[in-house]
N, C-alpha and C positions, 0 to 999 in steps of 0.2 A: 538197414534202417534208413529212411528217407526223412530229410529236414524240411520243414515248411516254414516259410516265413513270408510276411506282407507288411505292406503300410495300409492306411485306410481305403486307398483306391483300389487295392487288391483283395480287401477282405471278403467281399460277397463271392468272388471267383475262388479264393482259397476254401471257403465253406462247401462249394460245389466239389472241388477236388478232393476234400477230405471224405466226402460221401463216396465218391469212386473208389478211393483207396481202402475204405472200410468195407464196401461191398466185395472187394477182391482180396481181402484180408492181407492187404499191405500194410507193413508196420510203419509208423511215422511219428516224428515229434513235431509238434506244433510250437514254434518259438515266438509266436505273435505275429502281428497285433491281434487284439480281441474285440474290435469294433470298427465302426466307421469314423470314429473320432479321429481328428486330424494327429498325425504323428509323423516322425522323421524316418524315411525309409532305410538310411544307412544303419540305424540302430539294428534292425531286423536282418538286414544283409549280413551284417557282422556276425550275429549269434549263429546264423546257419553255416556261414563259412568256417567259423571256428569249430563247429560241431564236425563238419567234415574233415577239417585238416587235422583235428585231434583223434580222429578215428571213430568218434562216437556215431557218426552216420557215413554211409557211402555216397549218397547223392542228394541233391536238394532241389527244391522248387521255391523260386522268389517270385513275388508278384507286387507291382506297383501299378500306378495308373497306366503308364506307357510300357513298363518294362525296361525303359533306358536307364534311368537313374539307379535302380538297384541292381542292374547288370554291371554297371560301370563300378559301383562300389564293391560288388563281388570279386570283379576282375583284378582288383588290388591286391587280394591275397595270393600268395605263392602257392601253387598246387591247385588253384581253382580256376576252372575253364568253364565260364559261364557263358550261356549263348542265349539271346534273345530270340525266340521262334514266333512266327506268326502262322506258320503252317505245318503240316506234317513232313513235307520234303525237307525243310530246314531242320526240324528235329531228328529225322532219320539220319541225314548227312552229318549233322554234328556229333552224333554218336559215332556212327561208322568211321568218320575222318578225323574228328577231333577228341574223341573220348571225353567229351563234355560231361562234367559232374554236377553241373547245376543248369536248370532250365529257368529261364526268365520270361515271364508272361506279362502282358499289359492287360490289366483288368477292365480298362476302358477301351481296349483295342479288339480283343477277341471275345466272342460271346461263349458261353459255358460249354455248348456242345462241341465246338471246334477245340476248345481249350482241353476238354477231356480227351479227344483224339490226339492231340499233340501230346499230352502227358502220357498216354498209353504208347505211342510211338516211341517216345524218348526212354520210357523205362523198359521197354521190350526189344530195343535195338541193341546189339551188342557191339563193341568196338572191333573193327575189322582186324586189328593187329598188323596190317601190311606195314612192311618196312618204311615206305615212303611217308606214312602217316606217323608213325613212331618217331621217325627223324624229325619231322615238322613239329611234333609236340616236344620234343627234347629243345628245338630251336625256340620254341615259345618260352619254355622254363628258363633258358639261359638269361642272365643279366646283361 
């Protein structure tokens, strides 16, 4: 199950991503927001991250205007590895090397066509499992 969340700056892009997910029969849960009315992105980042950390969802996609604030919020959660991606290379690398479980996007930075390709890459790239990457992830998780 995939968790989706956005603020007002990411609402329109989230709607495009939902269409993509529905066309491919990918299950998701939408944690909001539900319009372009101004809201605070930390509220939605927290909902998505809690759904992942409690096991309700496996991965998440978060969207705000730039993707920056929402990814900073997400990365405050233990066990969350959120990556702000602006191209497919970054989406692939963060899955292969970092086993990222949250993709952050900027609704005012990437257009819907590119965003869908980034989402597709993120969702379809497995973690490599290489020892050096596992070691680095363990180091990230340490206090």
